[in-house]
DRENPA-3360 file (N, C-alpha, C; in nm, 2 decimals, always signed):
BEGIN
1 = MEELKFTH = +4.12/+2.23/-0.88/+4.02/+2.15/-0.87/+3.91/+2.18/-0.98 ~ +3.87/+2.08/-1.06/+3.77/+2.11/-1.16/+3.63/+2.12/-1.09 ~ +3.55/+2.22/-1.14/+3.42/+2.24/-1.10/+3.32/+2.13/-1.17 ~ +3.23/+2.09/-1.08/+3.14/+1.99/-1.12/+3.02/+2.05/-1.21 ~ +2.99/+2.00/-1.32/+2.88/+2.05/-1.39/+2.76/+1.95/-1.40 ~ +2.63/+2.00/-1.36/+2.53/+1.89/-1.37/+2.42/+1.96/-1.46 ~ +2.36/+1.86/-1.52/+2.24/+1.91/-1.61/+2.12/+1.93/-1.52 ~ +2.03/+2.00/-1.57/+1.91/+2.03/-1.49/+1.84/+1.90/-1.45;
9 = EEVEAVKE = +1.84/+1.80/-1.54/+1.78/+1.67/-1.49/+1.86/+1.60/-1.39 ~ +1.99/+1.60/-1.39/+2.07/+1.54/-1.29/+2.05/+1.64/-1.14 ~ +2.04/+1.76/-1.15/+2.02/+1.83/-1.03/+1.87/+1.79/-0.98 ~ +1.77/+1.78/-1.06/+1.64/+1.74/-1.02/+1.64/+1.60/-0.94 ~ +1.72/+1.51/-1.01/+1.72/+1.38/-0.96/+1.80/+1.38/-0.83 ~ +1.90/+1.46/-0.80/+1.97/+1.48/-0.66/+1.86/+1.53/-0.57 ~ +1.79/+1.63/-0.59/+1.69/+1.69/-0.52/+1.59/+1.59/-0.47 ~ +1.54/+1.50/-0.57/+1.45/+1.40/-0.53/+1.50/+1.30/-0.44;
17 = LVEVAVAL = +1.63/+1.25/-0.47/+1.70/+1.16/-0.37/+1.71/+1.21/-0.24 ~ +1.74/+1.34/-0.22/+1.76/+1.40/-0.08/+1.62/+1.40/-0.02 ~ +1.52/+1.43/-0.10/+1.36/+1.42/-0.05/+1.34/+1.29/+0.00 ~ +1.38/+1.18/-0.08/+1.34/+1.05/-0.03/+1.42/+1.02/+0.09 ~ +1.54/+1.06/+0.09/+1.63/+1.03/+0.22/+1.57/+1.09/+0.33 ~ +1.53/+1.21/+0.33/+1.46/+1.29/+0.44/+1.33/+1.21/+0.49 ~ +1.25/+1.16/+0.39/+1.14/+1.09/+0.43/+1.16/+0.96/+0.49 ~ +1.26/+0.89/+0.44/+1.31/+0.75/+0.51/+1.36/+0.79/+0.65;
25 = KKAGILGI = +1.43/+0.89/+0.67/+1.48/+0.94/+0.79/+1.36/+0.96/+0.90 ~ +1.27/+1.05/+0.86/+1.16/+1.08/+0.94/+1.06/+0.95/+0.98 ~ +1.06/+0.86/+0.89/+0.98/+0.75/+0.91/+1.07/+0.64/+0.99 ~ +1.19/+0.66/+1.02/+1.27/+0.57/+1.08/+1.32/+0.46/+1.00 ~ +1.30/+0.46/+0.87/+1.33/+0.35/+0.78/+1.49/+0.36/+0.75 ~ +1.54/+0.48/+0.74/+1.68/+0.50/+0.71/+1.76/+0.42/+0.81 ~ +1.75/+0.45/+0.93/+1.82/+0.39/+1.04/+1.82/+0.22/+1.02 ~ +1.70/+0.18/+0.99/+1.69/+0.03/+0.97/+1.78/-0.01/+0.86;
33 = LKSFTENG = +1.75/+0.05/+0.73/+1.84/+0.02/+0.63/+1.97/+0.02/+0.65 ~ +2.02/+0.14/+0.72/+2.17/+0.15/+0.74/+2.21/+0.03/+0.84 ~ +2.14/+0.00/+0.95/+2.18/-0.11/+1.03/+2.18/-0.25/+0.94 ~ +2.09/-0.26/+0.85/+2.06/-0.38/+0.77/+2.20/-0.40/+0.68 ~ +2.25/-0.29/+0.63/+2.37/-0.30/+0.55/+2.49/-0.31/+0.63 ~ +2.50/-0.26/+0.77/+2.61/-0.29/+0.83/+2.62/-0.42/+0.91 ~ +2.50/-0.47/+0.93/+2.49/-0.60/+1.02/+2.40/-0.70/+0.94 ~ +2.39/-0.69/+0.80/+2.30/-0.79/+0.73/+2.32/-0.92/+0.74;
41 = DKLLETIA = +2.47/-0.97/+0.74/+2.50/-1.11/+0.75/+2.45/-1.16/+0.89 ~ +2.47/-1.10/+1.00/+2.43/-1.14/+1.13/+2.29/-1.15/+1.14 ~ +2.21/-1.05/+1.08/+2.07/-1.06/+1.07/+2.02/-1.18/+1.00 ~ +2.07/-1.20/+0.89/+2.02/-1.32/+0.80/+2.06/-1.44/+0.87 ~ +2.17/-1.46/+0.95/+2.19/-1.57/+1.03/+2.10/-1.59/+1.14 ~ +2.06/-1.49/+1.20/+1.96/-1.49/+1.30/+1.83/-1.54/+1.27 ~ +1.79/-1.47/+1.16/+1.66/-1.53/+1.09/+1.67/-1.66/+1.06 ~ +1.77/-1.70/+0.99/+1.77/-1.85/+0.95/+1.76/-1.95/+1.05;
49 = EEKAVMRL = +1.81/-1.91/+1.17/+1.83/-2.00/+1.29/+1.71/-1.99/+1.38 ~ +1.62/-1.91/+1.35/+1.49/-1.88/+1.42/+1.40/-2.00/+1.38 ~ +1.35/-2.08/+1.49/+1.27/-2.19/+1.48/+1.14/-2.16/+1.41 ~ +1.07/-2.04/+1.46/+0.94/-2.00/+1.41/+0.95/-1.97/+1.26 ~ +1.07/-1.91/+1.23/+1.08/-1.87/+1.08/+1.10/-1.99/+0.99 ~ +1.16/-2.11/+1.05/+1.18/-2.21/+0.97/+1.05/-2.30/+0.97 ~ +0.97/-2.29/+1.07/+0.84/-2.36/+1.08/+0.74/-2.29/+0.98 ~ +0.75/-2.16/+0.97/+0.66/-2.07/+0.88/+0.71/-2.11/+0.73;
57 = TAVGNAAL = +0.82/-2.12/+0.72/+0.87/-2.15/+0.58/+0.84/-2.29/+0.54 ~ +0.84/-2.38/+0.63/+0.79/-2.52/+0.60/+0.64/-2.51/+0.56 ~ +0.57/-2.45/+0.63/+0.42/-2.44/+0.62/+0.39/-2.36/+0.49 ~ +0.45/-2.26/+0.47/+0.44/-2.19/+0.34/+0.47/-2.27/+0.22 ~ +0.58/-2.34/+0.23/+0.61/-2.43/+0.12/+0.51/-2.53/+0.09 ~ +0.45/-2.59/+0.20/+0.36/-2.69/+0.19/+0.23/-2.64/+0.13 ~ +0.20/-2.51/+0.17/+0.08/-2.45/+0.11/+0.10/-2.42/-0.03 ~ +0.21/-2.38/-0.07/+0.22/-2.34/-0.22/+0.25/-2.46/-0.31;
65 = EPVRELEL = +0.28/-2.57/-0.25/+0.28/-2.70/-0.35/+0.16/-2.72/-0.43 ~ +0.05/-2.72/-0.36/-0.06/-2.75/-0.46/-0.11/-2.64/-0.57 ~ -0.05/-2.51/-0.53/-0.08/-2.41/-0.63/-0.01/-2.42/-0.75 ~ +0.11/-2.49/-0.75/+0.20/-2.52/-0.85/+0.13/-2.62/-0.95 ~ +0.03/-2.69/-0.91/-0.05/-2.79/-0.99/-0.18/-2.73/-1.06 ~ -0.21/-2.61/-1.02/-0.32/-2.54/-1.07/-0.30/-2.50/-1.22 ~ -0.41/-2.49/-1.29/-0.41/-2.44/-1.42/-0.42/-2.30/-1.41 ~ -0.38/-2.21/-1.52/-0.36/-2.06/-1.52/-0.51/-2.01/-1.49;
73 = DEVRKLSW = -0.62/-2.07/-1.55/-0.75/-2.01/-1.53/-0.79/-2.04/-1.38 ~ -0.76/-2.16/-1.32/-0.79/-2.18/-1.18/-0.72/-2.08/-1.09 ~ -0.60/-2.04/-1.13/-0.52/-1.95/-1.04/-0.58/-1.81/-1.06 ~ -0.62/-1.77/-1.16/-0.69/-1.64/-1.17/-0.83/-1.65/-1.09 ~ -0.90/-1.75/-1.09/-1.02/-1.76/-1.02/-0.98/-1.77/-0.87 ~ -0.89/-1.84/-0.83/-0.84/-1.86/-0.70/-0.81/-1.71/-0.64 ~ -0.73/-1.65/-0.72/-0.68/-1.49/-0.68/-0.80/-1.42/-0.66 ~ -0.89/-1.41/-0.74/-1.00/-1.32/-0.74/-1.10/-1.36/-0.62;
81 = NTEELVGA = -1.12/-1.50/-0.60/-1.20/-1.54/-0.49/-1.14/-1.52/-0.36 ~ -1.02/-1.54/-0.36/-0.94/-1.52/-0.23/-0.95/-1.37/-0.19 ~ -0.93/-1.28/-0.28/-0.94/-1.14/-0.26/-1.09/-1.11/-0.21 ~ -1.18/-1.15/-0.27/-1.34/-1.13/-0.23/-1.35/-1.19/-0.09 ~ -1.30/-1.31/-0.06/-1.34/-1.38/+0.05/-1.27/-1.31/+0.17 ~ -1.12/-1.27/+0.17/-1.07/-1.21/+0.27/-1.12/-1.08/+0.30 ~ -1.16/-0.99/+0.19/-1.22/-0.86/+0.21/-1.35/-0.88/+0.29 ~ -1.44/-0.99/+0.25/-1.56/-1.00/+0.33/-1.52/-1.05/+0.46;
89 = LLKALAKT = -1.43/-1.14/+0.49/-1.41/-1.18/+0.62/-1.36/-1.07/+0.71 ~ -1.27/-0.98/+0.66/-1.22/-0.86/+0.74/-1.33/-0.77/+0.77 ~ -1.42/-0.75/+0.69/-1.53/-0.65/+0.71/-1.62/-0.72/+0.82 ~ -1.64/-0.85/+0.81/-1.73/-0.92/+0.91/-1.66/-0.93/+1.05 ~ -1.53/-0.95/+1.05/-1.46/-0.95/+1.17/-1.45/-0.82/+1.24 ~ -1.45/-0.71/+1.17/-1.44/-0.58/+1.21/-1.58/-0.54/+1.29 ~ -1.69/-0.61/+1.23/-1.82/-0.58/+1.29/-1.85/-0.68/+1.41 ~ -1.78/-0.77/+1.43/-1.82/-0.88/+1.51/-1.72/-0.89/+1.63;
97 = NPKESPKV = -1.78/-0.88/+1.75/-1.69/-0.88/+1.87/-1.71/-1.02/+1.94 ~ -1.61/-1.11/+1.93/-1.64/-1.25/+1.98/-1.68/-1.26/+2.13 ~ -1.65/-1.15/+2.21/-1.69/-1.17/+2.34/-1.84/-1.13/+2.36 ~ -1.88/-1.06/+2.26/-2.05/-1.02/+2.26/-2.14/-1.11/+2.20 ~ -2.08/-1.22/+2.13/-2.16/-1.31/+2.06/-2.26/-1.38/+2.16 ~ -2.39/-1.39/+2.13/-2.49/-1.45/+2.22/-2.48/-1.60/+2.22 ~ -2.52/-1.67/+2.30/-2.53/-1.82/+2.30/-2.67/-1.84/+2.23 ~ -2.66/-1.94/+2.15/-2.78/-1.96/+2.05/-2.82/-2.11/+2.06;
105 = GMTAALGY = -2.94/-2.14/+2.10/-2.99/-2.27/+2.10/-3.05/-2.31/+1.97 ~ -3.13/-2.42/+1.96/-3.18/-2.47/+1.82/-3.29/-2.37/+1.77 ~ -3.37/-2.32/+1.86/-3.49/-2.23/+1.82/-3.42/-2.11/+1.77 ~ -3.32/-2.04/+1.84/-3.28/-1.93/+1.80/-3.19/-1.94/+1.67 ~ -3.12/-2.07/+1.65/-3.06/-2.09/+1.52/-3.15/-2.10/+1.39 ~ -3.27/-2.16/+1.43/-3.38/-2.16/+1.32/-3.42/-2.02/+1.28 ~ -3.43/-1.92/+1.38/-3.47/-1.78/+1.37/-3.38/-1.72/+1.28 ~ -3.24/-1.75/+1.30/-3.14/-1.69/+1.21/-3.16/-1.72/+1.08;
113 = LRDEDVQK = -3.21/-1.84/+1.05/-3.22/-1.88/+0.91/-3.32/-1.81/+0.83 ~ -3.40/-1.71/+0.88/-3.48/-1.62/+0.82/-3.41/-1.51/+0.77 ~ -3.29/-1.48/+0.81/-3.22/-1.36/+0.78/-3.14/-1.39/+0.65 ~ -3.16/-1.29/+0.56/-3.10/-1.30/+0.42/-2.95/-1.31/+0.43 ~ -2.88/-1.24/+0.52/-2.74/-1.23/+0.52/-2.71/-1.38/+0.57 ~ -2.76/-1.44/+0.67/-2.72/-1.57/+0.71/-2.74/-1.67/+0.61 ~ -2.86/-1.66/+0.53/-2.87/-1.74/+0.41/-2.76/-1.74/+0.33 ~ -2.71/-1.63/+0.30/-2.61/-1.60/+0.18/-2.49/-1.67/+0.24;
121 = GLGFLLTL = -2.44/-1.64/+0.39/-2.33/-1.71/+0.42/-2.33/-1.86/+0.44 ~ -2.44/-1.91/+0.48/-2.46/-2.05/+0.48/-2.45/-2.11/+0.35 ~ -2.52/-2.05/+0.25/-2.51/-2.08/+0.11/-2.36/-2.10/+0.05 ~ -2.29/-2.00/+0.09/-2.15/-2.00/+0.05/-2.07/-2.12/+0.12 ~ -2.10/-2.15/+0.26/-2.03/-2.25/+0.33/-2.06/-2.38/+0.29 ~ -2.21/-2.40/+0.25/-2.25/-2.52/+0.20/-2.18/-2.56/+0.05 ~ -2.18/-2.44/-0.03/-2.12/-2.47/-0.15/-1.98/-2.51/-0.14 ~ -1.90/-2.44/-0.06/-1.77/-2.46/-0.03/-1.75/-2.61/+0.01;
129 = AKNLGAAL = -1.84/-2.66/+0.09/-1.82/-2.79/+0.16/-1.84/-2.89/+0.05 ~ -1.95/-2.86/-0.04/-1.97/-2.96/-0.15/-1.85/-2.96/-0.25 ~ -1.79/-2.84/-0.28/-1.68/-2.83/-0.37/-1.54/-2.89/-0.30 ~ -1.54/-2.88/-0.18/-1.43/-2.95/-0.10/-1.45/-3.10/-0.10 ~ -1.57/-3.15/-0.08/-1.60/-3.28/-0.07/-1.56/-3.35/-0.22 ~ -1.61/-3.27/-0.32/-1.57/-3.33/-0.46/-1.42/-3.33/-0.48 ~ -1.35/-3.23/-0.44/-1.21/-3.21/-0.46/-1.15/-3.34/-0.38 ~ -1.19/-3.38/-0.26/-1.13/-3.47/-0.19/-1.16/-3.59/-0.25;
137 = NGK = -1.27/-3.62/-0.32/-1.31/-3.74/-0.39/-1.24/-3.75/-0.52 ~ -1.16/-3.65/-0.55/-1.09/-3.65/-0.68/-1.17/-3.61/-0.81 ~ -1.29/-3.54/-0.78/-1.37/-3.50/-0.90/-1.32/-3.38/-0.95;
% end
């Protein structure tokens, strides 16, 4: 039997591959990948037949259709604005417990209008409403 000869680079690549395999095993991902390779066809059939997945796919496709009509510059702005908005929403949600939100009457609502942060949030919502109305009117 002929002895295998590896270059230093090949030995290092094998070591790295073993390290990755150990990390995947520790994380539980290796078993999932193995199962997927053994039962991939059945898994894909199950996913394809799942009504919730089919509904989500239909909604996702409907949501993406208007994106295809956007100009490249609009897509860039949309991407940046989405990142900014989602980041702000997540931070706000992290600080806001819906169960602890107070009931607010007209007088208290007017009091909130003195708050700089409320003014900024309302300004954003009103600007969004104006732009939404213009888009709905075909402008």
